[in-house]
N, C-alpha and C positions, 0 to 999 in steps of 0.2 A: 288538621295535621295528621299524617299517615303514620302508622305503627312504627315504621322504621325511624322517622323523625323524631318520635318521642323517646327513642331508645338513645338517640344521640345527644340528647340534651344531658348535661352533667351538672348537678346541683354544687353549688358553691361548698366550701368547708364549713360555713356558718349554717346553711341550709342543712347540710348532713348531719351537723350536730342537733339542729332542731328536729329533724326528722327521726334521729335516733330517740330523742327524749320523748316525742310523741309516740314512737313505736313502743316505748317502755311504759305508755299509760299515763305520763305525768299530764296534769292540769297545767294551763297556761301560767297561773301564779307559780308554780313549782319550777316549770321551765324557765321563768324570769329569773327567779331566785338561782338556779343553777348557772344560768349564762349571765347572770349580773347585769340584767337589762329590764326595762320595764314591760309590763303586760301589754301595753299598747305596741311596743316593738315586736313583741311575740306575735300579736295578732297581724302586725303588718307582714312578717316573714311568713306566717301561715297562709295570708292572702297571696303572697307573691308565690309561693310554691303551689297553691292552688291553680293560679292563673298559668303559670309556667308549664305545668304538668297537665292542665285541662282536668282537675280532680273537682270532686264534690264535697268531700268530707276528710275529716282527720283520720278514718279508718283507711281511706284510700292511700293517704301519705305513708301510713304505717306499711301498708302492703307493698307500696313501691319501694320503701326502704328495705323491706325483709327481703324483696326479690332480686334486688339490685346491689345492695351495699352489704348486707350481711355476710354473704357468702366470700366475698373479697375480703373482708374485714377477717373473718375466721382464718382465710389462707394467711394473711399477714401475721395473725398473732401466732400461728403455728410456726410460721417461719422465725418470728422474732424470739421464740421460746427455744429455738433450737430443735424443735421436733419437725419431722418431715412429714409427708403424708405416709399414713400406714401402709406397709406393704402387704400385698395380698397374693397368696400363691394360687397359680391358675387351677381350675377345678381338677384335672387330671393328676395334678401334684399331691393333692390332698388324699392321704390314705384314711380308709373308712376306720371308724372306731371299733375295735374288737369287742368292746363291752356293749354295744349296742345290737340287738338282734335285729335281723332284717327278715322281711317277709320272703318265702319261697318264690321263684319266678314261674 
């Protein structure tokens, strides 16, 4: 599988939930409790995710989640809470702080 193909694979909503809980560091028994499923089902989901993304361990699942899902989720949270992205003034529009001494040129 080429890197481009791996990027085009989309996790299911349940896989995203599981990936988030793995990224939070939860153990299988805690994931099972959170999702109200058995530990065997958690192991099956983890195996499916590993096969789907050609991963070797839980740490890689957490990394995939962090790289792909978290930034999008943060953007959604900002939008839902009514806050937009922070506006940043261009560098030339920022006036120097008169209280900060500068080194002579």
